[in-house]
C-alpha positions in Angstrom: 47.8 -23.5 -0.2 43.8 -25.5 0.1 42.5 -28.2 2.0 39.9 -30.9 1.7 37.4 -29.5 3.8 37.6 -25.4 2.5 35.0 -25.8 0.2 32.7 -27.3 2.6 33.0 -24.5 5.1 32.9 -21.9 2.9 29.8 -22.9 1.8 28.9 -22.7 5.4 29.9 -19.4 5.1 27.3 -18.6 2.3 24.7 -20.0 3.8 25.2 -17.9 7.3 25.7 -14.4 4.0 22.6 -14.6 2.4 20.5 -14.5 5.6 20.5 -11.0 5.2 19.9 -10.7 1.6 17.8 -7.3 0.9 19.2 -5.9 4.4 23.0 -5.0 3.7 22.8 -2.9 0.9 25.0 -0.5 0.1 27.2 -3.3 1.7 27.5 -7.2 0.4 26.4 -9.8 1.4 29.1 -11.6 4.0 29.2 -14.9 6.2 32.4 -15.9 8.0 32.9 -19.2 10.3 35.7 -19.9 12.5 36.5 -23.4 12.6 39.6 -25.5 14.9 40.6 -29.2 14.5 37.6 -29.4 11.5 34.6 -28.2 14.6 33.0 -24.5 13.9 33.8 -22.8 16.9 32.5 -20.0 15.9 30.4 -18.0 12.7 28.5 -14.9 11.8 27.1 -12.7 9.1 26.6 -9.0 8.2 23.4 -8.2 9.0 23.4 -4.6 7.8 25.2 -1.6 6.8 26.6 0.3 9.9 26.5 -2.4 11.6 29.7 -4.9 12.8 31.3 -7.1 9.2 30.8 -11.0 9.2 34.1 -11.9 10.7 33.9 -9.6 13.7 30.9 -11.5 14.9 32.7 -15.0 14.0 35.5 -14.1 16.2 33.4 -12.4 19.1 31.2 -15.4 18.6 34.3 -17.6 19.7 34.1 -18.9 23.6 37.8 -20.1 24.4 40.5 -17.1 22.5 43.2 -19.5 23.2 41.5 -21.2 20.5 42.2 -18.7 17.4 46.1 -19.0 16.5 45.3 -22.6 15.9 41.6 -22.3 13.8 40.7 -20.7 10.8 38.8 -17.9 10.0 36.7 -18.2 6.7 35.4 -15.9 4.9 33.3 -14.9 2.4 34.4 -11.9 0.7 37.6 -10.3 1.1 38.3 -9.0 4.4 37.9 -4.7 4.7 41.3 -3.0 5.4 39.6 0.4 5.8 38.2 3.2 8.3 33.9 3.4 7.1 31.5 3.7 9.7 33.1 0.2 11.2 37.0 -0.5 11.8 38.5 -2.4 9.8 38.5 -6.3 9.8 42.1 -6.9 9.2 42.9 -5.3 12.1 40.7 -7.8 14.8 41.8 -10.5 12.1 45.3 -9.8 12.7 44.8 -9.0 16.7 43.0 -12.8 17.4 46.1 -14.1 16.1 45.0 -16.5 13.9 47.3 -18.0 11.6 45.1 -19.0 8.8 42.7 -17.5 6.1 40.1 -18.1 3.5 38.8 -15.9 1.2 36.2 -16.7 -1.4 36.5 -14.2 -3.6 38.6 -10.6 -3.4 36.9 -7.2 -3.0 37.1 -5.4 -6.5 35.5 -2.6 -4.6 38.0 0.1 -4.8 38.8 1.0 -0.7 39.5 -3.0 -0.7 40.5 -4.6 -4.2 43.3 -6.8 -2.5 44.5 -4.5 0.3 43.0 -6.7 3.3 44.4 -9.5 1.6 47.9 -7.7 1.4 47.4 -6.4 5.0 47.3 -9.9 6.8 49.8 -11.7 4.6 51.9 -9.1 5.2 51.5 -9.5 8.9 52.3 -13.3 8.6 48.7 -15.0 8.0 48.6 -17.9 5.8 45.5 -16.7 3.0 43.8 -18.7 -0.1 41.6 -17.1 -2.0 39.7 -18.3 -4.5 37.7 -21.1 -2.6 34.3 -21.5 -4.5 35.1 -18.2 -6.0 32.3 -17.9 -8.7 29.5 -19.1 -5.7 30.5 -15.8 -3.8 30.6 -13.2 -6.6 26.8 -14.7 -7.5 26.0 -14.0 -4.0 27.4 -10.8 -4.3 26.6 -9.9 -8.3 24.7 -7.1 -7.1 27.6 -5.2 -5.1 30.2 -6.6 -8.0 27.8 -4.8 -10.7 27.3 -1.1 -9.4 31.3 -1.6 -8.6 32.9 -3.3 -11.5 29.6 -1.9 -14.5 28.9 1.4 -12.3 25.6 0.7 -12.9 22.9 -1.2 -10.8 22.6 -5.1 -11.2 19.0 -5.0 -13.6 16.2 -8.2 -13.1 13.6 -7.8 -15.6 10.5 -9.6 -14.7 7.5 -10.1 -16.2 4.1 -12.5 -16.8 2.8 -13.3 -19.8 -0.9 -15.2 -21.0 0.1 -19.4 -22.6 -0.3 -17.8 -25.9 2.1 -14.9 -25.5 0.7 -11.5 -24.3 1.4 -9.4 -21.4 -1.8 -8.0 -21.5 -4.9 -7.3 -23.4 -5.1 -3.9 -25.7 -6.6 -1.9 -23.1 -9.3 0.1 -24.2 -10.4 4.1 -23.6 -12.8 3.7 -20.1 -11.1 0.3 -18.8 -10.6 -0.4 -15.1 -7.2 0.6 -14.1 -6.2 -2.9 -12.5 -4.2 -5.5 -13.5 -5.0 -8.7 -15.6 -3.4 -11.3 -13.4 -1.8 -14.5 -15.5 -0.3 -15.8 -11.8 -1.3 -17.2 -8.8 -1.0 -15.8 -5.5 1.9 -18.4 -4.8 3.8 -16.4 -7.0 2.4 -13.2 -6.4 4.0 -14.0 -2.7 6.8 -14.1 -4.9 7.6 -11.9 -6.1 6.9 -9.7 -3.2 10.0 -11.3 -1.5 11.6 -10.3 -4.5 11.3 -7.0 -4.7 12.5 -7.0 -0.8 15.0 -8.1 -1.7 16.1 -4.4 -4.5 16.9 -1.4 -3.6 14.5 0.0 -6.4 11.2 -1.0 -8.2 10.8 0.2 -12.1 7.6 0.4 -13.8 6.4 2.6 -17.0 4.5 4.6 -17.2 2.0 3.0 -19.5 1.7 0.3 -16.9 1.3 3.2 -14.0 -1.6 4.0 -16.2 -2.9 0.5 -17.0 -2.7 -1.2 -14.0 -2.3 1.3 -11.0 0.7 -0.6 -9.1 1.4 0.1 -5.5 5.3 -1.6 -6.2 5.1 -2.2 -2.6 5.5 -5.4 0.0 3.0 -6.6 1.3 3.0 -10.0 0.4 6.5 -10.9 2.5 8.0 -9.1 5.4 10.8 -6.6 3.8 11.7 -3.0 3.2 9.6 -1.0 0.4 12.1 -0.6 -2.1 12.5 3.2 -3.9 10.3 3.2 -6.4 11.0 4.3 -10.0 8.5 4.9 -12.7 10.2 6.4 -16.0 7.1 8.7 -18.3 8.9 10.6 -20.9 5.6 12.4 -21.2 4.9 12.5 -17.1 1.1 11.8 -17.8 0.5 10.2 -14.5 -2.7 10.7 -12.4 -1.5 12.0 -9.4 -3.8 10.3 -7.5 -1.7 6.6 -8.6 -1.9 4.1 -5.7 2.3 4.0 -6.7 2.5 7.7 -5.0 0.9 6.7 -1.8 2.4 4.2 1.0 6.0 5.6 2.9 8.5 4.7 0.2 10.3 7.5 -2.2 9.4 7.8 -5.3 11.6 9.1 -8.2 10.0 9.8 -11.8 12.4 9.9 -14.8 10.7 12.2 -17.1 11.4 14.7 -20.4 8.3 16.9 -19.4 9.5 19.6 -17.3 6.2 20.8 -15.9 5.6 17.8 -13.9 5.3 17.0 -9.9 3.9 14.8 -7.7 3.3 14.1 -4.5 6.0 13.0 -2.4 8.6 12.7 -5.6 11.4 13.6 -7.0 11.4 14.5 -10.9 15.0 13.7 -12.8 14.2 15.5 -15.9 16.1 13.1 -18.8 18.0 14.6 -22.2 16.6 14.6 -25.4 19.3 13.6 -27.0 20.1 10.4 -24.9 19.2 6.9 -24.5 17.2 6.8 -21.7 17.8 3.2 -20.8 21.7 4.2 -20.3 21.1 7.5 -18.3 18.7 6.4 -16.1 21.2 3.6 -14.6 23.9 6.1 -15.1 21.8 8.4 -12.5 20.6 5.5 -10.2 24.4 4.5 -10.1 25.0 7.8 -9.1 22.3 7.8 -6.2 23.6 4.3 -5.3 21.0 2.1 -6.0 22.6 -1.3 -6.2 19.9 -2.9 -7.6 17.0 -2.5 -9.8 14.1 -5.1 -10.2 12.1 -4.0 -13.4 8.1 -5.0 -13.2 7.3 -3.5 -17.0 5.5 -2.5 -19.2 6.6 -4.2 -22.5 7.8 -0.9 -23.5 10.2 -0.7 -21.0 10.9 -4.5 -21.1 11.9 -4.4 -25.0 14.0 -0.9 -24.1 15.9 -2.7 -21.2 16.4 -5.9 -23.9 17.9 -4.0 -26.6 20.1 -1.9 -24.4 22.0 -5.0 -23.5 21.8 -3.6 -20.0 20.2 -6.0 -18.0 21.4 -9.5 -15.9 18.4 -11.4 -15.8 15.4 -11.8 -16.6 12.3 -13.8 -15.1 9.3 -14.8 -17.2 6.3 -16.6 -15.8 4.2 -17.8 -18.3 0.2 -18.2 -17.8 -2.2 -21.3 -18.6 -5.1 -19.4 -19.8 -5.4 -17.8 -23.4 -5.6 -14.0 -24.2 -6.6 -14.4 -27.8 -5.0 -11.4 -28.5 -3.3 -8.0 -26.8 0.6 -6.9 -26.7 2.9 -9.9 -27.4 5.7 -10.6 -25.5 8.9 -8.3 -25.5 11.4 -10.6 -25.2 11.0 -13.4 -28.5 14.3 -14.3 -28.4 14.6 -15.3 -24.5 16.8 -18.6 -23.7 15.6 -20.5 -20.1 18.7 -21.4 -18.1 16.2 -23.0 -16.0 12.4 -23.1 -15.5 10.2 -24.0 -12.5 6.5 -25.1 -12.4 3.8 -23.4 -10.5 0.0 -24.3 -10.4 -0.6 -21.7 -12.3 2.4 -21.0 -14.2 5.9 -21.6 -14.8 8.9 -19.9 -14.1 12.1 -19.0 -16.7 15.0 -17.7 -15.9 18.3 -16.5 -17.8 21.1 -14.4 -17.4 23.0 -11.5 -19.1 26.2 -12.0 -18.3 
């Protein structure tokens, strides 16, 4: 049965879990807390794949091990019960003598899927699940989408002018550089978002027009895998996107192209390309995809229905014409105001 304080401690687990955001893939974000007589005796979170899980850190952090049989362990995700790069967390929990475990949500991946809870229950541990379940699933929405929908979690991001255009109409000979709509604060935020995802995607038109590096320069974090969709493959080999240390994957229908430091993946001529790209990325283990345009790519994701979050900036300047916002039916759930723009977000689930 649940206790009045279970929700409080589960939210502490979530506070811990998100400290590792962007670093644990393909593993989930997990936090764990051990409570004895209303006080936290130990806590921890999963740092990165291949390292000890949250429950291990929490148990190891308890100074007085004699408290364990009289304590409750909280975990934002069902403890694992299988051997991977680390031993099963359930074995350590059982060995520790803990008699009560509170789980935020079940791990629906095939390797766990309730077996962790069953193993602890069979060992005589009282297990309570579903505490702050929706919040726990939200923190691991990338992980759950990959396992349940068999595709990466897709985030769309773009910016538009005050009068609804994402870019000017480019003319032959125009410089390949962005026309900034947002300010520096928003750009730093976007670099933080990039660092949180497995891969970042842009269309060939955006690469030609803006010559983006698509890396993380304004925030501390990893550079995501770079993805280009260009059915023609008509991209300058000297483009910034091919520089740096991050790997590049080009999806194209042109079988006669090659680029430096780039894996070329050929698209089928007779298949909807968004679904095919996402299927291929799932096979590669990519759990999350940050899509930065341009208009054709954003519109293609929207029309396919294969997206999960949309983040749209609206600036204060008018363009007076150009390429229109590709998402005319955008229904914002939340909005945030910056000095130079407004950010609106929407969900597709």
